[in-house]
C-alpha positions as CSV (number, residue, x, y, z in Angstrom):
1,M,10.8,4.6,-9.9
2,K,12.1,2.9,-6.8
3,E,9.9,2.9,-3.8
4,T,12.8,3.9,-1.6
5,D,13.4,6.9,-3.9
6,Q,9.8,8.0,-3.4
7,T,10.2,7.6,0.4
8,Y,13.2,9.9,0.6
9,M,11.7,12.4,-1.8
10,H,8.7,12.6,0.5
11,R,11.1,13.5,3.3
12,C,12.6,16.2,1.0
13,L,9.2,17.7,0.5
14,E,8.5,17.6,4.3
15,L,11.7,19.5,4.9
16,A,11.1,21.9,2.1
17,R,7.8,23.0,3.5
18,L,9.5,24.3,6.6
19,G,10.8,27.2,4.5
20,A,7.3,28.4,3.6
21,G,7.1,32.2,4.1
22,F,10.8,32.6,4.6
23,V,12.6,31.8,1.3
24,A,10.6,33.6,-1.4
25,P,11.2,34.7,-4.1
26,N,13.5,31.6,-4.0
27,P,11.7,28.2,-4.2
28,M,11.3,25.9,-1.2
29,V,13.8,23.0,-1.4
30,G,14.6,20.0,0.8
31,A,17.6,17.6,0.6
32,V,18.4,14.3,2.2
33,L,21.6,12.3,2.1
34,V,21.2,8.5,2.4
35,Y,23.8,5.8,2.9
36,E,22.6,2.1,2.7
37,N,19.0,3.2,3.7
38,R,20.2,5.3,6.6
39,I,19.7,9.1,6.5
40,I,23.0,10.6,7.4
41,G,22.2,14.2,6.6
42,E,19.2,16.4,5.8
43,G,18.5,20.1,5.3
44,Y,16.3,22.7,3.7
45,H,16.5,26.2,2.3
46,Q,15.6,28.2,5.5
47,V,16.0,31.9,4.7
48,Y,16.2,33.8,1.4
49,G,19.8,34.8,0.6
50,E,21.3,32.2,2.9
51,A,22.5,28.6,2.5
52,H,20.5,26.3,0.2
53,A,19.1,22.9,1.1
54,E,22.1,21.0,-0.3
55,V,24.6,23.0,1.8
56,N,22.6,22.6,5.0
57,C,22.1,18.9,4.3
58,L,25.9,18.2,3.9
59,N,26.7,20.5,6.8
60,S,24.5,18.4,9.1
61,V,26.5,15.2,8.5
62,S,28.2,14.1,11.7
63,V,32.0,13.9,11.8
64,A,31.8,10.1,12.1
65,D,29.7,9.8,9.0
66,Q,31.6,12.3,6.8
67,P,33.6,9.6,5.1
68,L,30.4,8.1,3.9
69,I,29.3,11.2,1.9
70,P,30.9,10.0,-1.4
71,L,29.3,6.6,-1.0
72,S,25.8,8.1,-0.4
73,T,22.9,9.1,-2.6
74,L,21.7,12.7,-2.4
75,Y,18.0,13.4,-2.8
76,V,16.9,16.9,-3.6
77,S,13.4,18.1,-4.4
78,L,14.5,20.6,-7.0
79,E,17.4,20.7,-9.5
80,P,20.6,22.0,-7.8
81,C,21.6,25.4,-9.1
82,A,24.5,25.9,-11.5
83,H,25.1,29.6,-11.2
84,F,26.5,32.2,-8.7
85,G,23.6,34.1,-7.1
86,K,23.6,35.1,-3.5
87,T,25.3,31.7,-2.8
88,P,27.7,29.6,-4.9
89,P,26.4,26.8,-7.2
90,C,25.1,23.8,-5.3
91,S,26.1,21.5,-8.3
92,D,29.7,22.5,-7.6
93,L,29.3,21.6,-4.0
94,I,28.0,18.1,-4.9
95,I,30.8,17.5,-7.3
96,R,33.4,18.6,-4.7
97,H,32.0,16.1,-2.2
98,Q,32.4,13.4,-4.9
99,I,28.8,12.2,-4.4
100,K,28.1,9.5,-7.1
101,T,24.4,9.4,-7.2
102,V,21.8,12.3,-7.2
103,V,18.0,11.9,-7.3
104,I,16.1,15.1,-8.2
105,G,12.4,15.7,-7.8
106,C,12.0,18.1,-10.7
107,R,13.8,20.4,-13.1
108,D,14.2,24.1,-12.2
109,P,12.6,26.3,-15.0
110,F,14.6,29.4,-13.9
111,T,16.7,30.5,-16.9
112,E,20.0,30.5,-14.9
113,V,19.4,26.8,-14.0
114,D,16.9,25.0,-16.3
115,G,18.9,21.8,-16.9
116,K,22.3,23.4,-16.4
117,G,22.7,21.9,-12.9
118,I,21.7,18.4,-14.1
119,E,24.1,18.7,-17.1
120,K,27.0,19.8,-14.9
121,L,26.5,16.9,-12.6
122,Q,26.3,14.4,-15.5
123,H,29.4,15.8,-17.1
124,A,31.2,15.2,-13.8
125,G,30.3,11.5,-14.0
126,I,27.4,11.6,-11.5
127,A,24.4,9.3,-12.0
128,V,21.4,11.5,-12.1
129,T,17.7,10.5,-11.8
130,V,15.1,13.2,-12.5
131,G,11.3,13.1,-12.0
132,V,10.7,11.3,-8.7
133,L,7.4,12.7,-7.3
134,E,7.7,15.4,-10.0
135,A,4.0,16.6,-9.7
136,E,4.3,16.9,-5.9
137,C,7.6,18.8,-6.2
138,R,6.1,21.2,-8.8
139,E,3.0,21.6,-6.7
140,L,5.0,22.6,-3.6
141,N,6.6,25.5,-5.6
142,K,3.5,26.4,-7.6
143,R,4.1,30.1,-6.9
144,F,7.7,30.0,-8.1
145,F,6.8,27.9,-11.2
146,T,3.9,30.1,-12.2
147,F,6.0,33.3,-11.8
148,V,8.9,31.9,-13.8
149,T,6.9,30.2,-16.6
150,Q,3.9,32.6,-16.9
151,H,5.6,35.9,-15.9
152,R,2.9,36.7,-13.4
153,P,2.2,36.0,-9.7
154,Y,0.3,33.0,-8.5
155,I,-3.2,34.4,-7.8
156,I,-5.4,33.4,-4.8
157,L,-8.8,34.9,-4.5
158,K,-10.5,34.9,-1.1
159,W,-13.9,36.1,0.3
160,A,-16.3,35.3,3.1
161,Q,-20.0,35.0,2.3
162,T,-23.3,34.5,4.2
163,A,-25.4,31.3,3.7
164,N,-27.3,33.1,1.0
165,G,-24.3,34.3,-0.9
166,L,-23.8,37.9,0.3
167,I,-20.5,39.4,1.3
168,A,-21.8,42.7,2.8
169,G,-25.0,44.2,4.0
170,E,-26.8,47.3,2.6
171,G,-25.6,49.8,5.1
172,E,-22.2,51.2,5.9
173,E,-21.7,49.1,9.0
174,R,-19.2,46.3,8.5
175,L,-20.7,42.8,8.4
176,L,-18.7,40.3,10.4
177,I,-19.2,37.0,8.6
178,S,-16.4,34.5,9.6
179,H,-15.6,32.9,12.9
180,A,-12.6,34.2,15.0
181,C,-10.7,30.9,14.2
182,T,-11.2,31.4,10.5
183,N,-9.9,35.0,10.8
184,R,-6.7,33.6,12.3
185,L,-6.4,31.2,9.4
186,V,-6.7,34.1,7.0
187,H,-3.8,35.8,8.8
188,Q,-1.7,32.7,8.3
189,W,-2.5,32.8,4.6
190,R,-1.3,36.4,4.5
191,S,2.0,35.3,6.0
192,E,2.4,32.8,3.2
193,E,1.9,35.2,0.3
194,A,4.2,37.9,-1.1
195,A,1.4,40.5,-1.5
196,I,-2.2,41.2,-0.7
197,V,-4.5,43.2,-2.9
198,V,-7.7,45.3,-2.3
199,G,-9.7,47.7,-4.4
200,T,-10.6,51.3,-3.6
201,N,-14.1,50.6,-2.3
202,T,-12.9,48.0,0.2
203,A,-10.2,50.3,1.4
204,L,-12.7,53.0,1.9
205,A,-15.4,50.9,3.6
206,D,-13.3,48.6,5.8
207,D,-10.2,50.7,6.4
208,P,-8.2,47.4,6.7
209,S,-4.6,47.1,8.0
210,L,-3.9,44.0,5.7
211,T,-1.2,42.7,8.1
212,N,-1.0,39.2,9.6
213,R,-1.1,40.6,13.2
214,L,-3.0,37.4,14.4
215,W,-0.2,35.1,13.1
216,T,3.6,34.9,13.1
217,G,5.9,35.7,10.2
218,K,6.2,38.7,8.0
219,S,3.2,40.6,6.6
220,P,2.7,40.7,2.8
221,V,3.3,43.8,0.6
222,R,0.1,45.7,0.5
223,M,-1.3,46.6,-2.9
224,V,-4.3,48.9,-3.3
225,V,-5.9,50.0,-6.6
226,D,-6.8,53.7,-6.3
227,R,-6.9,54.9,-9.9
228,N,-7.9,58.5,-9.1
229,L,-6.3,58.8,-5.6
230,R,-9.7,59.1,-3.8
231,L,-8.4,57.4,-0.6
232,R,-7.8,59.6,2.4
233,A,-4.3,59.6,3.9
234,T,-5.5,58.7,7.4
235,L,-6.3,55.1,6.3
236,H,-4.3,52.2,7.9
237,L,-3.0,51.4,4.5
238,F,-0.9,54.6,4.5
239,D,0.6,54.2,8.0
240,Q,4.0,53.3,6.4
241,Q,4.4,50.4,8.8
242,Q,4.4,47.9,5.9
243,R,5.4,48.4,2.3
244,T,2.4,49.6,0.4
245,I,2.0,50.0,-3.4
246,V,-0.7,52.3,-4.7
247,I,-1.7,51.7,-8.3
248,N,-3.0,54.9,-9.8
249,T,-3.3,57.0,-12.9
250,V,-2.2,60.3,-11.3
251,K,1.4,60.2,-10.1
252,A,4.6,58.2,-9.6
253,E,6.2,58.8,-6.2
254,E,8.3,56.9,-3.6
255,R,8.2,57.5,0.1
256,E,9.4,55.3,3.0
257,N,7.4,52.0,2.6
258,L,4.9,53.8,0.3
259,S,5.1,53.6,-3.5
260,Y,2.7,55.3,-5.9
261,Q,3.0,53.5,-9.2
262,K,1.4,55.4,-12.1
263,I,-0.4,53.5,-14.9
264,A,-2.1,54.8,-18.1
265,A,-5.6,55.9,-17.8
266,T,-6.6,53.4,-20.4
267,E,-4.7,50.5,-18.8
268,D,-6.8,47.5,-17.6
269,T,-6.7,47.3,-13.8
270,I,-6.0,43.5,-13.5
271,D,-3.3,43.8,-16.1
272,A,-1.7,46.6,-14.2
273,I,-1.8,44.7,-10.9
274,L,-0.1,41.7,-12.5
275,K,2.5,43.9,-14.3
276,V,3.4,45.8,-11.1
277,A,3.6,42.5,-9.1
278,Y,5.9,40.9,-11.7
279,K,8.1,44.0,-11.8
280,E,8.3,44.1,-8.0
281,N,9.2,40.3,-7.9
282,L,6.1,39.4,-6.0
283,Q,5.5,35.8,-6.8
284,S,2.0,35.5,-5.3
285,I,-0.9,37.7,-4.5
286,L,-3.9,37.2,-2.2
287,V,-6.8,39.2,-3.5
288,E,-9.1,40.0,-0.6
289,G,-11.7,42.3,-2.2
290,G,-13.8,43.8,-3.1
291,A,-16.4,41.9,-5.0
292,A,-15.9,43.8,-8.2
293,L,-12.1,43.4,-8.2
294,V,-12.4,39.6,-7.4
295,Q,-15.0,39.2,-10.1
296,S,-12.7,40.9,-12.6
297,F,-10.0,38.4,-12.0
298,I,-12.5,35.6,-12.4
299,N,-13.9,37.1,-15.7
300,K,-10.5,37.3,-17.2
301,G,-9.7,33.7,-16.1
302,L,-6.7,35.0,-14.2
303,W,-6.8,33.1,-10.9
304,D,-5.2,29.9,-9.6
305,E,-7.1,29.3,-6.4
306,A,-10.3,30.6,-4.8
307,R,-10.8,30.2,-1.1
308,V,-14.4,30.8,-0.2
309,I,-15.5,31.0,3.5
310,T,-19.2,30.5,4.1
311,N,-21.0,31.0,7.4
312,P,-24.0,28.6,7.1
313,Q,-25.7,30.1,10.2
314,L,-25.8,33.7,8.9
315,A,-28.3,35.0,6.3
316,I,-29.3,38.5,5.7
317,P,-32.2,39.7,3.5
318,K,-30.3,42.2,1.3
319,G,-26.7,43.1,0.5
320,L,-23.8,42.9,-1.9
321,P,-23.7,39.6,-3.8
322,A,-20.5,37.5,-3.6
323,P,-18.3,36.9,-6.6
324,V,-19.4,34.0,-8.9
325,L,-17.0,31.3,-10.1
326,P,-17.4,29.5,-13.5
327,Q,-17.3,26.1,-11.7
328,T,-19.3,24.9,-8.8
329,V,-17.4,21.8,-7.4
330,P,-14.7,22.6,-4.9
331,A,-11.4,20.7,-4.9
332,K,-11.6,20.6,-1.1
333,T,-14.2,21.4,1.6
334,E,-13.3,21.6,5.3
335,Q,-15.0,22.8,8.5
336,I,-13.3,25.7,10.4
337,A,-15.2,26.2,13.6
338,T,-18.7,27.1,12.5
339,D,-17.6,28.1,9.0
340,T,-17.2,26.1,5.8
341,L,-14.0,26.6,3.7
342,S,-14.3,25.6,0.1
343,T,-11.2,25.7,-2.1
344,Y,-11.5,25.9,-5.9
345,I,-8.5,25.3,-8.3
346,N,-8.3,26.7,-11.7
347,K,-6.5,24.7,-14.4
348,P,-2.9,24.5,-13.1
349,V,-0.5,26.3,-15.3
350,Y,2.6,25.1,-13.5
351,L,2.2,21.3,-14.3
């Protein structure tokens, strides 16, 4: 692997990240066009359904540099598509521009692509290198890769706990654990995921809106488990301001921004959540509570990340214990104002 290849692939990844929250369920992709160690074009997939990274990259080349396109090397973080979707195949575009060399970060596992783009380029006489910063490229699109290869969403668990490991007090009054700065970060997380999930008890006790009103970008699809339809219609979840899916055993019904999806009375709750998310093409879910729901994901081994916020200055004598992970060493620990954020990673299924 050439050092220069890694340098330009790093730039592809930087560009690709700019599409976070805007391109799902498509993957994030960045592309860079290089002529004799000079970048003459770059671009990324910006909005779902619109131009792909390769198109934006080639369109960015100045008029003066356009004669250099066939003499340049195209770097792209994910295999160019070879099929007609919402846009034409990017592999055809590359061939049409007579680019002689293409360097790809990783192969696309999506059935309609999965090597077909690489094969089409090679058949056209283009020199193709695959696997430059492959782990980093797959990590970037871990949600997409998990969804395509495991047929389930990427699962992020999140909770806030006191210094002595409690997530709520004994009474009905809501316990405010995390700092205001941390709360804003949580709203940023919401903007980055396709859906957010809570259980019946959390919806009843907290009446959450589950929107990212403290951050920019679109709010996630709200999913609530209410097996017996015990939740009152006046809750924020039912305000029909944001698409909400109610998983229940009573009825199937569609209203504006409100979908009641019926499951069998004997169906496992976690399996139902994942099945509905997959059917709805929701590539990632943020599980915000309650403790029993989060623990159920943990017990089944169905989680990819856990983000645990701890307030080291707050301890209460009695309350509801926080979920318990099977491992104790976080992959990353950071300070957010007065809180400690610990991130745990389950064995990656996308690598």
